[in-house]
Each structure stands twice: as C-alpha cells, then as structure tokens.
C-alpha positions as CSV (number, residue, x, y, z in Angstrom):
1,M,170.3,116.5,-14.6
2,N,173.9,115.7,-14.1
3,R,175.4,113.9,-17.0
4,W,177.2,111.6,-14.7
5,Q,173.8,110.6,-13.1
6,S,172.0,107.7,-14.5
7,P,168.5,108.3,-15.7
8,R,165.7,107.2,-13.6
9,P,164.5,103.4,-14.4
10,Q,161.1,103.6,-15.7
11,P,158.3,101.5,-14.0
12,T,158.4,98.7,-16.3
13,T,161.9,98.3,-16.3
14,L,162.2,98.5,-12.8
15,Y,159.5,95.5,-12.7
16,R,161.3,93.8,-15.1
17,N,164.5,94.0,-13.3
18,R,162.9,93.0,-9.8
19,C,161.3,89.7,-11.2
20,H,164.5,88.7,-13.0
21,L,166.5,89.2,-9.6
22,A,163.7,87.2,-7.8
23,A,164.1,84.6,-10.1
24,V,167.9,84.2,-9.9
25,L,167.7,84.5,-5.9
26,A,164.7,81.6,-6.2
27,I,166.9,79.6,-8.0
28,A,169.8,80.0,-5.8
29,G,167.9,79.0,-2.5
30,L,168.0,82.6,-1.2
31,L,164.3,83.3,-1.2
32,P,161.5,80.8,0.1
33,W,160.3,78.5,-2.3
34,Q,156.5,78.8,-1.6
35,A,156.9,82.5,-1.3
36,A,158.1,82.8,-5.1
37,A,155.0,81.0,-6.1
38,T,152.7,83.3,-4.3
39,E,149.8,84.8,-6.1
40,T,148.8,88.6,-6.1
41,V,145.0,89.9,-7.1
42,S,145.3,92.1,-9.9
43,P,143.0,95.4,-9.5
44,D,141.3,94.4,-12.8
45,P,137.7,95.2,-12.0
46,E,136.5,92.6,-14.4
47,P,136.4,89.0,-13.2
48,R,137.0,86.0,-15.4
49,N,134.9,82.8,-14.7
50,G,133.5,84.5,-11.5
51,E,137.0,85.2,-10.0
52,P,139.5,88.1,-9.6
53,I,142.2,87.7,-11.9
54,R,145.3,86.2,-10.4
55,T,149.0,87.1,-11.5
56,H,152.0,85.1,-10.7
57,A,154.5,87.6,-8.5
58,I,157.4,86.2,-11.0
59,T,156.0,85.5,-14.4
60,G,153.2,88.1,-14.2
61,K,151.0,85.6,-16.2
62,P,147.5,85.2,-15.0
63,S,146.6,82.0,-13.2
64,N,143.1,81.7,-12.9
65,R,141.7,78.5,-12.2
66,S,139.6,78.2,-15.6
67,S,137.3,75.5,-16.5
68,D,139.7,74.5,-19.4
69,V,142.6,74.3,-16.9
70,W,140.6,72.0,-14.7
71,S,139.3,70.1,-17.8
72,R,143.1,69.1,-18.7
73,L,143.6,68.2,-15.1
74,T,141.2,65.5,-15.2
75,Q,143.7,63.8,-17.5
76,Y,145.5,63.0,-14.7
77,G,142.8,61.7,-12.4
78,L,143.2,65.1,-10.3
79,A,140.1,67.3,-9.3
80,E,140.0,70.9,-8.0
81,E,139.5,69.8,-4.3
82,D,142.8,68.1,-4.5
83,F,145.0,71.3,-4.3
84,D,144.6,73.3,-1.0
85,S,144.7,76.9,-0.6
86,G,148.6,77.1,-0.8
87,E,149.3,75.2,-4.1
88,Q,148.9,77.5,-7.3
89,L,148.5,77.1,-10.8
90,F,149.9,78.6,-13.9
91,S,147.8,79.8,-16.9
92,D,148.9,77.0,-19.0
93,G,147.2,74.6,-16.5
94,E,150.4,73.0,-14.9
95,P,150.3,72.8,-11.0
96,A,153.1,74.8,-9.2
97,A,154.4,71.5,-7.8
98,S,155.3,70.2,-11.3
99,H,156.9,73.6,-12.4
100,P,160.6,72.8,-13.0
101,V,162.1,75.7,-10.9
102,L,159.2,76.4,-8.2
103,A,158.5,72.5,-7.6
104,D,158.0,72.3,-3.9
105,T,156.8,69.5,-1.3
106,G,155.3,71.7,1.4
107,T,152.3,74.1,1.5
108,A,152.1,77.6,2.1
109,S,152.8,77.0,6.0
110,D,156.2,75.3,5.0
111,A,157.3,78.7,3.7
112,G,161.2,79.0,4.2
113,S,161.8,75.2,3.8
114,E,164.7,73.7,1.8
115,P,163.7,72.6,-1.6
116,A,163.0,68.9,-2.6
117,S,165.8,67.0,-3.4
118,E,164.3,64.8,-6.1
119,P,162.2,66.1,-8.8
120,V,158.5,65.9,-8.9
121,T,157.3,63.2,-11.5
122,V,154.5,64.4,-13.4
123,P,151.8,61.8,-14.2
124,A,152.3,60.4,-17.9
125,T,149.0,61.2,-20.0
126,A,147.3,58.6,-22.1
127,A,149.0,60.3,-25.1
128,E,152.4,59.8,-23.7
129,T,151.7,56.1,-22.6
130,D,149.4,55.2,-25.6
131,V,146.8,53.5,-23.0
132,A,143.6,55.1,-23.0
133,P,142.1,55.7,-19.3
134,P,139.0,53.4,-18.7
135,A,135.7,54.8,-19.4
136,P,134.1,56.4,-16.3
137,T,131.5,54.0,-16.3
138,E,133.6,51.1,-16.5
139,V,135.7,52.1,-13.2
140,A,132.7,52.9,-11.1
141,Q,131.3,49.4,-12.0
142,A,134.5,47.6,-11.3
143,G,134.6,49.3,-8.1
144,E,130.9,48.1,-7.3
145,D,131.4,44.9,-8.8
146,D,134.6,44.0,-6.6
147,A,132.3,45.2,-3.6
148,Y,129.3,42.9,-4.5
149,S,130.4,40.4,-7.2
150,A,128.8,37.4,-8.1
151,D,132.5,35.8,-8.8
152,P,133.0,33.4,-6.0
153,S,136.8,33.8,-6.5
154,K,136.6,37.3,-5.3
155,A,134.4,36.5,-2.2
156,S,136.2,36.1,1.3
157,S,135.3,32.6,3.3
158,K,133.2,34.3,5.5
159,E,131.1,35.6,2.8
160,L,131.3,32.1,1.2
161,S,130.0,30.4,4.2
162,Q,127.1,32.8,4.6
163,Q,126.2,33.2,0.8
164,T,126.1,29.2,0.2
165,A,123.8,28.8,3.1
166,N,121.5,31.5,2.0
167,P,118.5,30.1,-0.2
168,V,118.6,33.2,-2.6
169,G,122.1,34.2,-2.5
170,R,124.2,35.7,-5.5
171,F,126.4,32.6,-5.8
172,A,125.5,29.3,-8.1
173,F,126.6,26.1,-6.8
174,I,125.6,22.5,-6.7
175,F,123.9,20.8,-4.1
176,T,124.3,17.0,-3.5
177,Q,122.9,15.2,-0.1
178,V,124.1,11.8,0.3
179,A,121.9,10.3,3.2
180,T,121.4,7.2,5.2
181,T,117.5,7.0,6.3
182,F,115.8,5.3,9.1
183,K,112.3,4.4,8.9
184,D,110.0,2.8,11.4
185,G,106.3,2.6,12.6
186,D,103.6,0.7,13.6
187,A,103.4,-1.3,10.3
188,N,106.9,-2.4,11.3
189,N,107.2,-5.4,13.8
190,G,111.1,-5.7,13.6
191,N,114.0,-3.1,13.8
192,A,114.2,0.4,11.9
193,K,114.5,-0.1,8.4
194,V,117.9,1.5,6.9
195,A,117.8,2.7,3.1
196,G,119.7,5.3,1.1
197,E,119.0,8.4,-0.4
198,I,120.8,11.1,-2.8
199,V,119.4,14.5,-3.4
200,F,120.4,16.5,-6.3
201,Q,119.6,20.3,-6.1
202,P,121.5,22.8,-8.4
203,I,120.9,26.2,-6.9
204,I,120.9,28.8,-9.7
205,P,120.5,32.5,-9.5
206,I,118.9,34.3,-12.4
207,P,119.6,38.0,-12.9
208,L,116.6,39.8,-14.1
209,I,117.3,43.4,-13.9
210,G,120.2,45.2,-12.1
211,T,123.5,44.6,-10.7
212,G,125.2,44.3,-7.6
213,E,123.4,44.8,-4.7
214,D,120.6,46.2,-6.8
215,E,120.1,43.0,-8.4
216,W,116.8,41.4,-9.0
217,R,116.9,37.8,-9.1
218,I,115.1,34.5,-9.4
219,V,117.1,31.8,-7.5
220,T,115.7,28.6,-8.4
221,R,116.6,25.0,-7.0
222,P,115.3,22.1,-9.1
223,T,115.0,19.3,-6.5
224,I,115.0,15.7,-7.5
225,A,115.7,12.7,-5.2
226,L,116.9,9.1,-5.8
227,F,115.9,6.7,-3.4
228,I,118.1,3.5,-3.2
229,Q,116.7,0.1,-1.6
230,N,113.7,2.2,-0.1
231,P,111.3,0.0,2.3
232,A,107.6,0.2,1.3
233,P,105.0,-0.8,4.1
234,R,103.7,-3.6,2.1
235,P,103.6,-7.3,3.1
236,G,107.3,-8.4,3.3
237,F,108.3,-4.9,3.2
238,G,109.5,-5.1,-0.4
239,R,112.5,-2.5,-1.2
240,Q,112.4,-0.4,-4.5
241,T,114.9,2.0,-6.0
242,G,114.0,5.0,-8.1
243,I,113.4,8.7,-8.3
244,S,110.9,11.2,-6.8
245,D,108.7,14.1,-8.5
246,M,110.8,17.0,-9.4
247,L,110.0,20.2,-7.8
248,I,111.1,23.5,-8.9
249,P,110.6,26.7,-6.9
250,L,111.0,30.2,-8.5
251,P,111.2,32.7,-5.5
252,L,111.7,36.4,-6.6
253,A,114.2,37.7,-4.0
254,L,114.3,41.5,-3.0
255,P,117.5,43.2,-3.7
256,P,120.1,43.9,-0.6
257,S,119.8,47.6,-1.4
258,I,115.7,47.2,-0.4
259,A,115.9,44.6,2.1
260,G,119.2,45.1,3.7
261,R,120.0,42.0,6.3
262,W,116.4,40.6,5.7
263,L,115.8,37.9,3.2
264,A,112.7,38.0,1.5
265,A,111.6,36.3,-1.8
266,V,108.3,35.2,-3.1
267,G,107.0,33.2,-6.3
268,P,105.4,30.0,-7.6
269,G,106.7,26.6,-7.3
270,F,105.8,23.4,-9.7
271,S,105.9,20.0,-9.1
272,F,106.3,17.5,-12.1
273,P,105.3,13.8,-12.0
274,T,108.6,12.3,-12.6
275,A,108.5,9.7,-10.0
276,T,108.8,6.1,-11.0
277,D,106.6,4.7,-8.5
278,D,103.6,5.8,-6.3
279,D,106.0,5.4,-3.3
280,F,108.0,8.2,-4.4
281,G,105.5,10.7,-5.4
282,V,102.1,11.9,-6.0
283,Q,101.7,11.3,-9.7
284,L,100.3,14.8,-10.2
285,W,101.0,18.2,-11.9
286,S,101.2,20.5,-9.0
287,V,101.8,24.2,-8.8
288,G,101.5,26.7,-5.5
289,P,103.4,29.6,-3.6
290,T,106.7,29.4,-2.4
291,G,108.9,31.8,-0.4
292,V,112.0,32.8,1.6
293,F,112.1,34.5,4.9
294,G,115.1,35.1,7.0
295,Y,117.9,37.2,8.4
296,I,121.7,37.5,7.9
297,A,123.5,39.0,10.9
298,K,127.5,39.7,11.2
299,N,128.2,35.9,12.6
300,W,124.9,34.0,12.3
301,M,121.9,33.5,10.1
302,A,118.2,32.0,10.3
303,G,115.2,31.6,8.1
304,A,112.7,29.6,6.5
305,Y,111.6,28.4,3.2
306,P,108.1,27.4,2.8
307,Q,106.8,25.4,-0.5
308,Y,103.3,24.4,-0.9
309,Y,101.6,22.4,-3.8
310,F,98.1,21.8,-5.2
311,G,97.3,19.1,-7.8
312,V,96.0,20.5,-11.1
313,A,96.0,17.4,-13.1
314,D,97.4,13.9,-13.1
315,A,99.8,12.6,-15.1
316,G,97.6,11.9,-18.2
317,R,96.3,15.3,-17.9
318,A,92.9,14.4,-16.6
319,D,90.8,16.2,-14.4
320,R,89.7,13.2,-12.0
321,T,92.5,13.2,-9.4
322,K,93.0,16.7,-8.8
323,D,93.4,16.4,-5.2
324,A,96.9,16.4,-3.9
325,S,97.8,19.0,-1.3
326,F,101.3,18.9,0.2
327,G,104.3,20.7,1.2
328,N,107.5,21.2,2.7
329,M,109.5,24.0,4.9
330,F,113.4,23.9,5.0
331,Y,114.3,25.9,7.9
332,W,117.9,26.9,9.1
333,F,120.1,28.6,11.8
334,L,123.6,28.8,11.5
335,Y,126.6,30.4,13.3
336,N,130.0,31.3,12.3
337,I,132.7,30.1,14.9
338,T,135.3,31.2,12.5
339,D,135.3,32.6,8.9
340,E,135.3,29.1,7.4
341,W,133.4,27.1,10.0
342,Q,129.7,27.0,11.1
343,V,127.7,25.4,13.5
344,G,123.6,25.0,13.4
345,W,120.8,23.1,11.7
346,N,119.2,23.0,8.4
347,P,116.2,20.1,8.5
348,T,113.0,20.0,6.5
349,I,109.7,19.5,7.5
350,T,107.1,17.8,5.5
351,F,103.2,17.7,5.4
352,D,100.6,15.9,3.4
353,N,97.3,17.0,3.8
354,K,95.5,14.0,2.0
355,A,97.2,11.5,4.2
356,T,95.3,9.9,6.9
357,R,95.3,11.6,10.5
358,G,98.6,10.8,12.3
359,N,100.4,10.1,9.0
360,R,100.5,13.9,7.8
361,W,103.4,15.4,9.7
362,N,107.2,14.4,9.8
363,V,109.1,17.2,11.8
364,P,112.9,16.7,12.2
365,V,115.3,18.4,14.4
366,G,118.9,18.1,13.9
367,F,122.8,19.4,14.4
368,L,125.1,20.0,11.6
369,V,128.9,21.2,11.3
370,S,129.8,22.8,7.8
371,R,133.1,24.6,6.5
372,V,134.0,26.2,3.4
373,T,137.5,25.3,1.9
374,K,139.2,25.1,-1.4
375,I,139.6,22.1,-3.6
376,F,142.2,22.0,-6.6
377,G,141.8,26.1,-6.0
378,K,137.8,26.2,-6.4
379,P,135.8,27.0,-3.3
380,F,133.9,24.4,-1.8
381,R,131.5,23.6,1.1
382,W,130.8,20.5,2.9
383,E,128.4,19.8,5.3
384,F,127.9,17.1,8.1
385,G,124.5,16.6,10.0
386,V,122.2,14.2,11.9
387,E,118.4,14.5,12.3
388,Y,115.9,13.2,14.6
389,S,112.3,13.4,13.9
390,V,110.5,14.6,17.0
391,V,106.9,14.0,14.9
392,N,106.7,11.3,12.4
393,Q,104.3,9.1,10.4
394,D,102.3,6.8,13.0
395,D,102.4,3.8,10.5
396,F,105.6,4.1,8.7
397,G,107.9,7.0,8.0
398,E,111.4,8.2,8.7
399,V,112.8,8.8,12.3
400,A,116.4,9.5,11.9
401,R,118.9,10.5,9.0
402,I,122.5,11.0,8.7
403,K,123.8,12.9,5.8
404,V,126.8,14.5,3.9
405,N,126.0,17.4,1.8
406,L,128.7,18.3,-1.0
407,L,128.2,22.0,-2.3
408,P,130.9,22.9,-5.2
409,I,130.4,26.8,-5.7
410,V,130.5,27.4,-9.4
411,Q,130.1,30.5,-11.8
412,R,126.8,31.7,-12.5
413,P,125.6,29.9,-15.8
414,I,123.4,33.2,-16.6
415,K,125.7,36.5,-16.1
416,K,123.7,39.2,-17.7
417,P,120.3,40.6,-16.3
418,L,117.7,38.8,-18.6
419,L,115.6,42.3,-18.5
420,G,118.8,44.7,-18.7
421,F,117.3,46.4,-21.7
422,L,114.5,48.0,-19.4
423,S,117.4,49.7,-17.6
424,R,119.0,51.1,-20.9
425,L,115.5,52.3,-22.0
426,G,115.0,53.8,-18.7
427,G,118.1,56.2,-19.3
428,G,120.5,53.8,-17.5
429,G,119.4,54.5,-13.9
430,S,122.0,54.6,-11.3
431,A,124.6,53.6,-14.0
432,G,124.0,57.1,-15.5
433,R,124.8,58.8,-12.4
434,R,128.1,56.6,-12.0
435,G,129.2,57.7,-15.5
436,H,129.9,61.5,-14.4
437,P,133.1,62.6,-15.5
438,E,134.2,63.1,-12.1
439,S,133.9,59.5,-11.2
440,Y,137.1,58.3,-12.9
441,A,139.5,60.9,-10.9
442,R,137.6,60.1,-7.8
443,A,138.1,56.1,-8.2
444,Q,141.7,57.1,-9.1
445,R,142.4,59.0,-5.8
446,R,140.9,56.4,-3.9
C-alpha cells in the first residue's frame, strides 16, 4: 500500500461517520425530517415482546414498543392506537414527535416537508405539575353522571320538562296544586257550588342500587289535600275546611337501561286515615297495588298511574269496617312544542266501589299548558289547566276544575343508593369494567 494512501475505513467507523453526517444534514434541513426518523428492522432472529428488533437509522438504538414504554405513555393520557404507522418511538419511551431534533408535525406521507416552526410541547406529567390525574373510575363515572345526572342544574330544558312530567323520573320536585272546583248534582237545586283545594305532593326518588341509567329506584309521592270551604250534600249544604287521607304509593321503576323509552313501575300503596271529617276520607287504614306505565318519545310522552286500595282496619284498628274499596288513576299526554313549552292533559279519574250506583265514577278530561323556566337561578315548572268531568256522581260531585300547578325542582334528599353495598359485594358490577386502566386515556382523548 502506498504510504500516501489513507487506510481503508473500517465498517464501524464508516457507520459512525454516516450517522454523524445524517444528523448534521437533518439539522440543516437537507434531509427529509420524517425520513430521518425511519426505522430499520434488525436481522436479530430473536424477537422481543413478539416484535422484531427495530433500530433507529441515526441513533442505532432499539425502538421496540415494549410494554414498559406504553405504561409510561399512559401518564400523558395516550394509548398505542394514537400513533399511526408513520410515527416512531425511541427506546427511552419518548415519541419521535417530541424529540428535540426530529420533531415533525407530518406523517410518513409528508416526507420532505418543512420542519415545524414552533417546538412541540410535551404534556406535563403528574410529577411536574404536582397534580395527580383522577382515578380511572372517577373519570368514567363523571362522564356517565354528566350524561345521566340526577342534578337538575346539569339537565337541558327539554329534559327537565319531560322528567318533571314523568311520575318515576330521576328528579325530585315539590308538586303543589291550587285549584278552584265546581260541584253539582241532583242534591243541589241551585247553581254549582264553588270551593277551593290545595294538593301537596312532594315527588321523592329513592335510589336503591345502581347509578345513572342502571339505577333502580322507588319514586314515592305522598299526597294530601286541604279542602277549603268544601260543600257537603247535607240540608243547607254546610261548608267545611279540613284535610284528606294521606296516600303513599311506592312503585319500583325499571331502570332505563332495561325499559328503554318505556315507563314501567309496580309496587304497593298505603292509605292513612288522616282525614278530619268523613266527607274528606274513608277513615280506614288501606293498602293495595300501584303502578306506572307509559312511553317517552322524542317530543311527546303518555302514560297512566293507577292506584287501588282495600281497607284493612278502621282508625281504631278494629275489624268491623274493613270494607273500603277505592282507587284513582292519573293519566297524561304531553307534547313538547318547544324545549320549554308543553301542551296536553293530566287529569285524575276516581272510583269508589262502595258508593251507591251512579255515584262511583268521576272521569274528567282537560287541557293543560306548561313551561319550564328558572326563578332565582333555580329550575321551576308551572302548569295551568282546566278540566271537565264527562262522568260524575249523580247525587253530588265535581263537574269542573281550574288548576295551577307549581313545581320547584330540587336536589334529591337521598343521593346514594340505599343498597349500594350489594354491588360492592358483587365485585362492583359495571363499575369494575369502568375501572380499566385504559379508560382514563380514552376519556382524555375524547
């Protein structure tokens, strides 16, 4: 060999020189950025984690997507499917898009494009911000609760209008009806008698087990009425003021995840002898079945709420007067003309099996308009309606009613399921599935 001839470079030295040259050219913008980040497959016959060993064209480091790398990426709310085939990783777990030299906003199809003018910002980890990410189950639960929340402040106007008209809905509210009634019959020789009536009826959902659309709940509505100057069919039609018996139905509603748009609930009902006069109640302890059956469409809803009671003992707990047999059925149809406004009807049919023939039924029909609004920032529903009894008692009974219903929507008095411990004993049910480590990253991406 001529002494002026340089020795032939060794393969290792040549490889290093080429790597250095490629790095310089890449920095200077003379090589395509994405091409500089291309991986090559190592001829190493033994794969690692089921994949062939991949090495970076510049660094020569292996860049397999190993399980420890992906476990670190979950700190940023990322998952493997977030990276397409053109985005590469280094062995230290950093994506190529965050590399200070090879940063690029394009994909493999953008080879030759200009580098990004602004540096790519890597999301801060929990350790850098001193704020720990929420637990996966908390994130999943939050998403579900927002979609099907029992908090009326999170509901839309249309949802409030339908749920407050639903006898087994998920919202709590205080129903108060102020009505003027007109009563007449064969026992009255003059004009129809006018009286006042106030019905107080808080609607209270009681969650038993499950949450959101999987919630099983009892929706009770204790009902008691105050009669004001009520005419009694006695000589001279004396007037009295007093309260009625108290009715407490306890229907158990199927959750929406099972019933869908249908309404289905059954359960017992109880009547307590709280009436201050025989004209206002049956003076019996009574019990019987109750149920709710209906359907909620996109812009309308309809259904019926029957209750029936049988006397079991009189107010003195004796057995001699267990002969009461009476019931009522609240039925409704409501149509949303806008998200806030509804029109329809919601009267109540009454029946007394122990009354004389011709005095058992009262069947009203009517028309109602309602609106959901806010008063002092709180959701509120009001209704105005008129009713006329197409069937009424022959001797003396209600023939017409003008009513105003006021329904302030409030927070549930009972928020946690009473039987929630059963789901925990059973392994958490669907909550266990929501706790999968991947849930947090997917929620962050959405």
